[in-house]
KOLBAVEX-775557 format. One record per atom (N, C-alpha, C): x, z, y. Coordinates in steps of 0.1 Angstrom, whole numbers, plus 5000, padded with zeros to 4 digits. Example, Ala and Ser with C-alpha at 12.3 -4.5 7.8 and 13.67 -1.06 7.14 Angstrom:
// KOLBAVEX-775557
513250784943512350784955513250784967512850714978513750714989512950795000
//
This chain:
// KOLBAVEX-775557
336572442403335972332396334572372393333572292399332172322398331472202392330272232387329472122382329072022393328972062405328671972416329771862418330971902415332071802416331971692406331571732394331271632383330171542387329071602392327871522396328271422407329071472416329471382428330171262422331171282414331971182408331171082400330171132393329271042385328370962394327771022403326870952412327670842420328870862423329670762430329870632421329570652408329770532399328370472395327270522402325970482398325770332401324970262392324670122394323170112391322370072401320870072399320469962389321169852388320769752379320969792364322169852362322369912349321470022345321070102355320070212353318770152348318270042353317069982348317169942334318269872331318569832317318569952307319370052311319470172302318170242300317370242310316070312309315170242298315270112298314570032288315170052274316570042274317270052261317070192254316970292262316770432256315270472256314370382257312970402254312370512262312270492275311870602284310470592289309670492284308270472288307370582281306170602286305270702280305070672265305170772257304970762243306270732235307370692242308570662236309470782235310470782226311270902223312070952235312370862245313170902256312370922269311070942267310170942279310571052289310671012302311071102312312471102316313371052307314771052310315170962322316071002329316570922341317970872339318270762345319670712343320270672357321570692358322370652369322970512368323070462355323570332353325070332352325670432344327070442343327470402329328570322327328970292314329770402308329670412294330270532287331770552290332570442290334070462293334270532306333470502316333570572329333270722328332170742320331770882319332770962311333370902301334470962294335671002303335970912312337170932321336871052330335671062335335271172343335271302335334771302323334771412314336171472312337071382310338471422308339071482320338671442332339171492344338671642346337471672341336871802342336871882329337771852320337771912307337872062307338372122317338472272318337272342324336172262326334972322332334472442324334072542330333572662323332172632317331872702306330572682299329372702308329472792317328272812326328072692335329172622339329072502347328572382338329072382326328572272317327072292314326672412313325172442312324372372323324872382335324172322346324172172345325272112340325271962338324171932327324072012317323071982306321672002310321472072321320072092326319671982335320571882338320271772346319171672341318371612349317471512345318071382342319371362346320071242344320871242331320671132324321271122311322771122311323371052320324771042320325471172324324771252332325271382336325271482324324171472316324171552303325271502294325371372293326371312284327771362288328071362301329371402305329671552302328571632303328771772299329071782284328471702276328671712262330071652258330471552265331871502263332871602266332671682277333571792280333571892269332371922264332272022253333071972241332971842238333671792227335171812228335671782240337171802243337571942241336772032246337072172245337072222230336072172222335972212208337272162201337672032203338871982196340072062200340072112212341272192217341272332211340072382207339972522202340772532189341672632189342572642177342172762168341272842173340872962165339372952163338973012151337473002148336673072158337073182164336273252174335973162186336973082190336672992202335672882197335872832185334972732180333572782179333372902175332072962174331372982187332073012197331573022211330972892215331672782213331272652217330072602208330172632195329072592186327772662190327872792192326672872196326072822209326972782218326572732231325872592229326372512221325872382218324472392212324272482202322972502195321972562205322372652214321472702224320972592233321872502237321472392246320572292238320872272225320072182217318572242216318472372214317172432212316372432225317072422236316472412249315972272252316272172243315872042245316771952254317972002255318871932265319771822258319771822245320571722237319471642231318871552239317571492236317571342236318571282231318571142228319571112217319471002210320270972198321770962202322170912213323570892216324171032220323371122226323871252229324171332216323271312206323471382193324771312186324771182186325771112178327171132183327271152196328671162202329171302200328371402197328771532196328671602183327571582175327371652163328471642153329071522150330071512140331371602144331571622157332671702161332371852161331271892167330872032168330472082154329971992145329672032131330872082123332072052128333272092121333272242120332672312129332672462129332072512116331072432110330372482098331272502086332572442087333472462076333772612074333572692085333872832085332672922083331572862080330272932078329872922063329973022056329573022042328072992040327273012050325872982050325572852056326472762056326272632063325072552058324872552045323672482040322372542045322372672046321172732052320872692066321972682074321872632088321472492088321972402080321672262080320172242076319772322066318372312060317372352071317672462078316772502089316572392099317672332103317672222113316872102108317072072095316371962089314871982089314372102089312972132088312372152102313172152112312772182126311772072131310872112140309872022145310571922155311671962160312371872170313071752163312771632167313371512162314871532164315371582175316771582178317471692170316871802167317471902158317571852144316571772140316671712127317771612126317971532136319071432136320371502137320471612144321671692144322071742130320971782122321271832109322071732100321671602101322371502092323671462099323771462112324971422119326071532117325671652117326571762114327371742101326671682091327371662078328471562078328471482089329571372090330871442090330971562096332271642096332771662082331771692073332171712059332571582052331871472055332271342049333671312053334071332065335371302070336471372062336071492056337071562048336871532033336071432030335871392016334771472009334071552016332971642009331671572013330971512003329771442006328471512002328671621994327471701990326571742001326971802012326071842022325171722028325771602029325071492034323971452024324271452011323271412001322171512000322471642002321371742002320471732014321071712026320171702038319471572038320171462034319471332033318271342025318271402013317171412005315971492011316371592019315371672026314671592037315371502042314871422054314171292049314271252037313671132032312171122036311371222036309971212039309671202054310671212062310571212077309871082081309071092092308270982097308970912109310070972114310670912126311670812122311670692129312570582127313970632130314170712140315570752143316170842132315270912125315770992113316070892101315170792099315470702089316770632090317170592103318370532105319570622103319370752108320470842107320770882093319770892085319970922071320570812063320170692066320770572060322270562064322570592077323870582082324770692074324170812073324970912065325270872051324270812044324470762031325470652030325470562040326470452040327870512041327970622049329270682051329770752038328770812031328970872017329570762008328970642008329370532000330770482003331270502015332570462019333570552012333170682011334070782005333970791990332770771985332570781971331370701967331570581963330470481960329670541948330270601939329470651927328470751931328770841941327870941946326670871953326970761961325870691967324970621957325570561947324770491936323870601929324470711926323770821919322570861928322770871941321670911949320570811949320970681950319970571950319170571937319870591926319170591913317970691913318270811919317370921918316270911929316570841940315670851952315170721958315570601952315270481959313770461960312970501951311570491951310870561963311570661968311070751979311670721992312570611993313270592005312570492014312570522027312070422037312970302036312370182039313170062038314370052048314070112060315170112070316370202065315970322059317070402053317770332042317070262034317770192023318670082028318170012037319069892043320269952049320170052056321370112062322370172052321770232041322570292031323370192023322870082021323469982012324169872020324269892032324869782041326269732037327069832032328469792029328669752014327569762006327669721992327769561991328369511980328369371978326969311978326769181982325469121984324669131971325269111960324469121947323869261945324669361948324169501947323069531957323269481969322269501979320869441975320969321970319669251965319069331954319869391945319369461934318569581939319169661949318469781953317269751962317369641969316169601977314969551969315269511957314169471948313669581939314169701940313769811932312369871937
//
């Protein structure tokens, strides 16, 4: 089982019309966040099916997928990695996958919002076993890379799922001054998820930080609140 087999299966599903649409959707023109990315035009359910077929692919082969210029090939590699992480039953195995993931991220291979969003909440589960997890998250939040900063907040979704919202609130506050729209949205999304688990924690965060919040972040954060409360916060 080699990476070429995965690539062959993916390219057999290519659709040139969808590829044009996806190139526009993921902002690949000069100056946009996805500049230079290439697309085959494959829908995500199809990519997931192929990833499941090759779920036992070795990390060295996954690395070759993640080095591809094609978005869907990188996505497929990351979906395989997700499957392997969920299957890993001991911390040592999870650490190997986590370290591999971070190495690929630092190489700039996890370089679009969907690639981050589909993987970070799962891979971030490893941080439950790292007593220095806040240090790890903080370093990512301060990174020059837009994608590593987005990973920092998406990693905290693993904690939210377990009812622990503190990491999200800490990293959200550190990211409030960020100038990137994709970070504004991710932070707002994280705060919205906090509110689903613990509304009082969300309200407390808003009371302390609403004056410093980007409007996009605020709108995302309060999206699930009753209309009267949303209007109240939007007028602050």
